[in-house]
N, C-alpha and C positions, 0 to 999 in steps of 0.2 A: 640756520647756519651761523647766525650772529653777525651778519653784515651790517654796515652802517651807511645810510644814505646821506649824501652831501650835495651842496650846489656844485655844478661842474667846475666853476672857477676856483674851488677849494681842493680839487683833486690833486693828489700826489702822484709820483711816478709809478707806484704799485697799485693805484686805484683803477677801477674799470669805469670808463666814461661811456654812457649810453646816449645815443643820438636818435633823433626822430626827424625824418625828412630833412636831413642835413644839418640840423641844429643840435648842439649838445644840451641835453635836458636834465641829466642826472648823473652823479658819480656814485659808485658803490665802493666802499672800503671793506674788503674781506678781512676777517680776523686771521691772525697767524694760525696755521694748522695745529700747532702745539696747544694753543689756547682752546681750539675747538675740541681737542681730545679731552681736556679737563671738563668741558661742558658735556661732552658725550658720556663720560664716566659718571658725572653727577646726575645726569638724566637716567642712566641705567640704575644707579642706586635708588633714585626716587621710584622708579618703576618696580624694583625688587622690594622696596619697603624696608631695606636694611643695608648696612655697609656691604660692599662687594666681598670684602674679606671674610664675612660671615657666611657666605654661600657654601654649599657643598661642592665637591669636586666636579660633579657632572654639570652643575649650574655655572661654575667658573669656566669650564670648557666651552659651554654655550656662549658665554660672554666673550671669550677669546674669538670664537667663530664669527660672532656678529661684528666685533671690532676689526677683524681681518677683512671682512667684506666691506667695511666702511673705510678701509685704508689707514687704520690707526697705526699700523706698524711701518708705514712709509715715512713717518716723521722721525726726526732725530730724537733719540731717547724714548721712543714709543714703547718699546718692550719694557724698559725700566719703569716707566710711568704706570703702565698697566700692571706690571708685577707688584709694584707698591700698593696700588689700589686693591688688588686681589689678595694681598698678604702672602704672596708666593715668591719664589726666586725667579730670576730671568730664565734660568735653565728649565724651570717648570713651564713657563710661558712658551719657550721654544718647543718643549715636548708636546704641549697642547697644539701648537701650530703644525708640527710635523705629523702628529696623529691625525689632524684634520686633512692634511694633504694626502696622507696615505689611505684615507677612507674612501 
């Protein structure tokens, strides 16, 4: 997920502080979800062994299905980011999403 561990005294307001037996022992700084989407897309490219834009239509639909399951489209500009990575339009991504929901 790409989180970063910090000493509890360095925790910011958005960090998660973990306690053990009443004492703060660790803080976790989670990445911005939009950054995580870039990491997910890069991992999917590595897994496919080629740029996502080079995949065939069926494989791109599968990528969209996996990303939907991971919440990729809940982030701001998620559809645009995925569309750019796949080399398709936003309209095409929405069609893939609607196709998945209709199946």
